[in-house]
C-alpha positions in Angstrom: -27.0 -18.8 -49.2 -23.3 -18.6 -49.7 -22.7 -18.0 -46.0 -25.4 -20.8 -45.2 -23.9 -23.2 -47.9 -20.1 -22.5 -45.9 -21.4 -23.1 -42.8 -23.3 -26.4 -43.7 -19.8 -27.8 -45.4 -17.8 -26.6 -42.5 -20.1 -27.5 -39.5 -19.6 -31.6 -39.3 -15.8 -31.2 -39.2 -16.3 -28.8 -36.6 -18.7 -31.2 -34.7 -16.3 -34.1 -35.3 -13.4 -32.1 -33.6 -15.1 -31.2 -30.5 -16.7 -34.8 -30.5 -13.1 -36.7 -30.7 -11.8 -34.2 -28.0 -14.7 -34.9 -25.7 -14.6 -38.3 -25.8 -10.8 -38.9 -25.3 -11.0 -36.3 -22.5 -13.9 -38.0 -20.5 -11.9 -40.2 -18.4 -9.6 -37.1 -17.6 -9.8 -35.5 -13.8 -7.9 -32.1 -14.7 -10.1 -29.1 -13.4 -9.9 -26.2 -12.1 -11.6 -25.6 -8.0 -13.0 -22.8 -6.7 -15.0 -22.2 -3.2 -12.5 -24.0 -1.6 -12.9 -22.4 2.0 -16.5 -23.5 1.7 -15.5 -27.4 1.2 -14.4 -28.1 4.8 -16.2 -30.3 7.3 -15.1 -29.7 10.7 -11.9 -28.7 9.1 -11.6 -31.8 6.8 -11.5 -30.4 3.0 -14.1 -32.8 1.4 -13.1 -33.1 -2.3 -17.0 -33.8 -3.1 -18.0 -30.2 -2.0 -15.4 -28.4 -4.1 -17.1 -26.8 -7.2 -15.1 -27.9 -10.2 -14.6 -26.9 -13.8 -13.2 -29.7 -16.0 -11.3 -29.8 -18.8 -14.2 -31.7 -20.6 -16.7 -29.1 -19.7 -15.2 -27.2 -22.5 -16.0 -29.7 -25.4 -19.1 -30.4 -23.3 -20.5 -26.6 -23.8 -19.2 -26.5 -27.6 -21.2 -30.0 -28.5 -24.1 -28.6 -26.3 -23.9 -25.1 -28.6 -23.6 -26.9 -31.8 -26.2 -29.6 -30.8 -29.1 -26.8 -30.0 -27.9 -24.6 -32.6 -28.6 -27.2 -35.3 -32.0 -28.4 -33.3 -33.6 -24.3 -33.3 -32.1 -24.1 -37.1 -33.3 -26.6 -38.6 -35.8 -27.9 -37.0 -38.4 -24.4 -36.9 -41.5 -26.3 -37.9 -41.2 -29.5 -35.4 -40.3 -27.1 -32.4 -43.3 -29.2 -30.6 -40.8 -31.1 -29.1 -39.1 -28.7 -27.8 -41.6 -27.1 -24.7 -41.6 -28.7 -21.9 -44.8 -29.2 -19.8 -45.2 -25.9 -17.1 -45.5 -28.4 -14.5 -42.0 -30.1 -15.4 -40.4 -26.8 -15.4 -41.7 -26.0 -12.3 -40.3 -28.7 -10.4 -36.9 -28.4 -12.0 -37.2 -24.5 -10.8 -38.2 -25.7 -7.2 -35.4 -28.6 -7.0 -32.9 -25.9 -8.1 -33.7 -23.3 -5.6 -33.8 -25.7 -2.7 -29.8 -26.0 -3.6 -29.8 -22.4 -2.3 -30.9 -23.4 1.1 -28.3 -26.2 2.2 -25.7 -26.8 4.2 -23.0 -25.8 1.5 -24.7 -24.0 -1.2 -22.1 -23.4 -3.3 -21.3 -26.5 -4.0 -25.1 -27.4 -4.4 -26.1 -25.0 -6.8 -22.9 -25.6 -8.9 -23.6 -29.5 -9.2 -27.1 -28.5 -10.0 -26.4 -26.5 -12.6 -23.5 -28.9 -13.9 -26.2 -31.5 -14.1 -28.6 -29.4 -16.2 -25.7 -29.2 -18.4 -25.3 -32.4 -18.9 -28.8 -33.4 -19.4 -29.3 -30.7 -22.1 -26.2 -32.3 -23.5 -27.3 -35.9 -23.7 -31.0 -34.4 -25.1 -29.6 -33.0 -27.9 -26.8 -35.5 -29.1 -30.2 -37.6 -29.2 -30.4 -35.5 -32.8 -26.8 -36.2 -34.0 -26.9 -39.9 -34.0 -25.7 -39.5 -37.7 -22.4 -38.6 -36.3 -21.9 -42.1 -35.1 -21.5 -43.4 -38.2 -18.2 -41.6 -38.9 -15.5 -44.3 -38.6 -13.4 -41.4 -37.0 -15.3 -41.6 -33.5 -15.1 -45.5 -33.4 -11.5 -45.0 -33.9 -11.5 -42.6 -31.2 -12.8 -45.1 -28.7 -10.5 -47.4 -29.8 -7.7 -45.1 -29.0 -8.7 -43.6 -25.8 -8.8 -47.4 -24.7 -4.8 -48.0 -25.6 -4.3 -44.6 -24.3 -5.7 -45.1 -20.8 -4.3 -49.1 -20.7 -0.9 -47.5 -21.6 -1.0 -45.4 -18.6 -2.4 -47.9 -16.2 -0.2 -50.6 -17.6 2.8 -47.9 -16.3 1.2 -47.2 -13.1 0.4 -50.7 -12.0 3.9 -52.0 -12.9 5.9 -49.3 -11.5 3.7 -48.6 -9.0 3.6 -44.4 -9.3 2.5 -42.0 -11.5 3.7 -41.5 -15.3 4.1 -37.6 -15.2 1.2 -36.5 -12.2 -1.3 -34.3 -12.2 -1.3 -31.9 -15.1 -1.0 -35.1 -17.0 -4.9 -34.9 -17.7 -5.6 -35.5 -14.1 -3.5 -38.0 -13.2 -3.3 -38.5 -9.3 0.0 -38.6 -7.5 0.1 -42.1 -6.9 2.7 -42.0 -3.6 1.8 -38.7 -1.8 -2.0 -39.4 -2.3 -4.8 -40.0 0.9 -6.5 -43.1 0.6 -5.1 -44.8 -2.4 -6.8 -47.8 -3.4 -5.0 -51.1 -3.6 -5.2 -54.7 -4.5 -4.1 -58.0 -3.7 -1.7 -59.3 -6.5 0.0 -62.9 -5.9 0.1 -62.3 -2.2 1.6 -58.8 -2.4 -0.3 -55.8 -1.9 -0.2 -53.6 -4.8 -1.4 -50.0 -6.0 -4.3 -50.3 -8.3 -4.0 -48.1 -11.5 -6.1 -44.8 -11.8 -5.1 -44.0 -15.7 -6.5 -40.1 -15.6 -9.5 -40.3 -13.5 -10.5 -40.2 -10.0 -10.5 -43.6 -8.9 -9.9 -47.4 -10.6 -13.5 -48.4 -10.4 -14.0 -45.1 -12.5 -11.6 -45.9 -14.6 -12.4 -49.5 -15.4 -16.8 -48.5 -15.7 -15.7 -46.0 -18.2 -13.8 -48.1 -20.3 -16.4 -50.5 -20.4 -18.4 -48.4 -22.0 -16.2 -47.2 -24.3 -15.8 -51.2 -25.1 -19.4 -51.1 -25.5 -19.7 -48.3 -28.0 -16.9 -49.7 -30.0 -18.5 -53.4 -29.9 -21.9 -51.6 -31.0 -20.7 -49.2 -33.6 -18.3 -52.0 -35.2 -21.5 -54.6 -35.8 -24.1 -51.5 -36.9 -21.3 -49.3 -39.0 -17.6 -50.1 -39.3 -16.5 -51.8 -42.3 -15.6 -55.8 -41.3 -12.1 -55.7 -42.7 -9.1 -56.7 -40.7 -8.1 -53.5 -39.5 -11.6 -52.8 -37.7 -11.2 -56.4 -35.9 -7.9 -56.1 -34.8 -8.4 -52.8 -33.0 -12.2 -54.2 -31.8 -10.2 -57.3 -30.5 -6.9 -55.1 -28.7 -9.6 -53.3 -27.2 -11.6 -55.8 -25.4 -8.4 -57.5 -24.5 -7.1 -54.1 -22.7 -10.4 -53.6 -21.3 -10.5 -57.1 -19.5 -6.9 -56.6 -18.5 -7.8 -52.9 -16.6 -10.6 -55.0 -14.9 -8.5 -57.5 -13.6 -5.9 -54.7 -12.5 -8.4 -52.4 -11.0 -10.3 -55.3 -9.7 -13.7 -53.9 -10.6 -16.0 -56.5 -10.1 -19.0 -54.1 -11.2 -17.6 -53.2 -14.7 -16.8 -57.0 -15.2 -20.6 -57.4 -14.7 -21.6 -54.7 -16.5 -19.4 -56.1 -19.7 -20.8 -59.2 -19.3 -24.6 -57.4 -19.7 -23.4 -55.3 -22.5 -22.1 -57.8 -24.3 -25.3 -60.0 -23.6 -27.3 -57.1 -25.1 -25.4 -56.6 -28.5 -25.9 -60.9 -28.9 -29.6 -60.6 -28.1 -31.6 -60.9 -31.6 -34.2 -58.3 -30.8 -36.2 -59.2 -33.8 -36.8 -62.9 -32.4 -37.1 -61.8 -29.0 -39.2 -58.8 -29.4 -40.6 -59.1 -25.9 -37.3 -57.6 -24.6 -37.7 -54.4 -25.8 -40.6 -54.0 -23.8 -40.4 -50.9 -21.7 -42.4 -52.7 -18.9 -40.1 -56.0 -19.1 -36.9 -53.4 -18.9 -38.3 -51.3 -16.4 -39.7 -54.2 -14.4 -35.9 -55.8 -14.5 -34.3 -52.3 -13.6 -36.5 -51.8 -11.0 -36.0 -55.3 -9.0 -32.2 -54.8 -9.6 -32.3 -51.5 -7.7 -34.8 -52.0 -5.0 -33.5 -55.6 -4.0 -29.3 -54.9 -4.1 -30.0 -52.8 -0.8 -31.9 -55.6 0.7 -29.7 -58.0 -0.4 -26.6 -56.6 1.3 -28.3 -55.0 4.1 -29.2 -59.3 5.1 -25.8 -60.6 3.8 -23.1 -58.1 5.1 -23.5 -59.5 9.3 -22.7 -62.6 7.7 -19.2 -61.5 6.7 -17.9 -59.0 9.3 -14.7 -58.6 7.8 -16.1 -57.4 4.2 -15.5 -53.9 4.6 -16.5 -53.1 1.3 -19.9 -54.8 2.0 -20.2 -53.1 5.5 -19.5 -49.7 4.6 -22.0 -49.6 1.8 -24.5 -51.2 4.3 -24.4 -48.5 6.5 -24.2 -45.7 4.0 -27.3 -47.0 2.2 -29.0 -47.1 5.8 -27.8 -43.7 6.4 -29.2 -42.6 3.1 -32.9 -44.0 4.3 -32.8 -42.1 7.4 -31.5 -38.8 5.6 -34.4 -38.9 3.7 -36.9 -39.5 6.5 -35.2 -36.3 7.9 -36.8 -34.5 4.9 -38.7 -36.5 2.8 -39.9 -33.9 0.0 -36.8 -31.5 -0.3 -33.9 -34.1 0.6 -30.8 -33.0 2.3 -29.9 -31.2 -0.8 -27.6 -31.9 -4.4 -24.1 -33.0 -3.1 -24.7 -32.6 0.4 -24.4 -36.0 1.1 -20.6 -36.0 2.4 -21.7 -32.8 4.5 -24.5 -34.5 6.5 -23.8 -38.3 6.5 -22.1 -38.3 10.4 -26.0 -36.6 11.3 -27.4 -40.0 10.0 -25.0 -42.7 10.4 -23.9 -44.1 14.1 -20.9 -46.0 12.2 -17.7 -44.1 12.9 -16.2 -45.8 10.1 -18.4 -44.4 7.4 -17.8 -40.7 9.0 -14.3 -41.2 8.6 -15.1 -42.7 5.2 -16.4 -39.9 3.7 -18.1 -41.2 0.4 -21.7 -40.4 -0.9 -24.5 -43.4 -0.7 -23.1 -46.1 -3.4 -26.4 -46.8 -4.6 -27.5 -43.9 -6.9 -31.2 -44.7 -6.4 -31.5 -44.0 -2.4 -28.6 -41.1 -3.5 -31.4 -39.1 -5.3 -34.1 -39.8 -2.8 -31.8 -38.6 0.1 -30.5 -35.4 -1.8 -33.7 -34.8 -3.4 -36.2 -36.2 -1.9 -39.9 -36.9 -3.1 -39.6 -33.9 -5.6 -36.6 -35.2 -7.5 -38.6 -38.4 -7.7 -41.5 -36.3 -8.9 -39.2 -34.5 -11.6 -38.1 -37.5 -12.9 -41.6 -39.2 -13.2 -42.8 -36.0 -15.2 -39.9 -36.1 -17.4 -40.3 -40.0 -18.2 -44.1 -39.0 -19.0 -43.0 -36.1 -21.3 -40.3 -38.3 -23.3 -43.2 -41.1 -23.5 -45.9 -38.4 -24.7 -43.1 -36.6 -27.2 -40.9 -39.4 -28.4 -43.0 -42.9 -28.0 -42.6 -44.1 -31.6 -38.6 -43.2 -31.7 -37.6 -46.0 -29.0 -35.8 -43.2 -26.7 -37.1 -44.5 -23.4 -35.9 -48.3 -24.6 -32.8 -46.9 -25.8 -32.6 -45.5 -22.3 -33.9 -48.3 -20.3 -31.1 -50.6 -22.1 -28.4 -48.5 -21.1 -29.8 -48.6 -17.5 -29.4 -52.3 -17.3 -26.6 -52.4 -18.9 -25.0 -49.7 -16.0 -27.1 -51.4 -13.5 -24.4 -53.1 -11.3 -22.6 -49.7 -11.4 -25.6 -47.7 -10.4 -26.8 -50.1 -7.3 -22.9 -50.5 -6.0 -20.9 -47.1 -6.5 -21.9 -43.8 -7.0 -19.7 -42.0 -9.6 -22.4 -42.3 -12.4 -24.1 -39.0 -10.5 -21.1 -37.4 -8.3 -18.3 -37.5 -10.7 -18.6 -35.6 -13.9 -16.5 -38.6 -16.0 -19.2 -40.9 -14.1 -22.3 -38.3 -16.0 -20.9 -38.2 -19.1 -20.0 -42.1 -19.4 -23.7 -42.3 -18.7 -24.6 -39.7 -22.0 -22.5 -41.4 -23.8 -23.7 -44.8 -23.2 -27.3 -43.1 -23.7 -26.2 -42.3 -26.9 -24.5 -45.3 -27.9 -27.7 -47.1 -27.0 -29.7 -45.2 -30.0 -28.0 -47.6 -32.5 -28.8 -50.9 -30.8 -32.2 -51.6 -33.2 -30.2 -50.9 -36.3 -31.3 -49.7 -39.3 -35.2 -49.1 -37.8 -34.0 -46.5 -35.5 -33.6 -44.1 -38.8 -37.1 -44.7 -39.5 -38.0 -42.6 -36.2 -34.8 -40.4 -35.9 -35.4 -36.8 -35.8 -34.0 -34.9 -39.6 -31.9 -32.4 -36.8 -28.8 -34.7 -37.4 -28.5 -34.6 -40.7 -26.7 -31.8 -41.6 -27.3 -30.5 -45.0 
């Protein structure tokens, strides 16, 4: 009994330590790579095919272990929440087995394992929402925003890295290949990366952090002058990063996120309808590639549009070649030349910039079936806890990035940003959430 009492007092501090470290390291691109010999395509080393162990993975595994240890320890009488339907387990098993029979199996299997880890972490955090009430989480979010803004500002004005790669994965802006640049006042300048792999990732991740800080401020934080000052500075930093990175997808996502926070869901209760949210998500997902395909020919000089269109068309062709299995997880960059007539896309060597088409081309109908089964499962088990609604709202918030970029699925920072936004979304409806939240997160 004494040992259990000690751990119950010690556990919150341990969890908060790893949680705050995890939040701070999500934008970090520092990793160890292995299997480099299997990541070449026609003699070209493709970064996406490199299996990587990120610094943030250690904190993700710690949070995963702590979350699920708590679930299994304190919810013995509610284990009906845990078992998955056998058909869903079979679908996930087949999807994992498929990855061993791809052009680059090591990259595919590692990616599948990483997705499974991220998924279990996101699920486990849903039972730990009580920690979102801790002020230290709010302070960690704004501190990370300030830190990334300082690094990015130096990169922009000095036009070089602050310290280099060993500084949390900061890219070398002078010797790197394909460094992103933009035009400011008629002069071309290197865009800031922070410690992420791309300016768009920096802006998108900081939008998620800003949305989380806003949400936690309105739901849990004390409305003192210090909290208000920090929140105002965070929003200013986020807007400045969007300007410096020229990331329009991040800007639109921020607008959507703020709009969601301003909506009175008690007055407009129909907006909490899963049918309405799901319909908006489906329409936006399906309409975007069609719109890009129709508009791109009228703007031949807009390479951003034409590349996305060629990649989207290649994804559809790729899926048609293997409609049930797909080409394999994380295999797009290795197979894109087989499905696109554009030499520009082959040289570009990027995943499809549309998560729906990317998932369809890499996992086929099997991947769609697995998602459908999981959706049915959470509807059956968690219908009273708004989990589906939180997920749909989070996806609507991220919709501009989902349909115009790829990093929310292909890169570690993006995957963790999705988990974080989903976790923040659990606080959207205020006190009514507490009635349906599992007691797992309540550490005794």
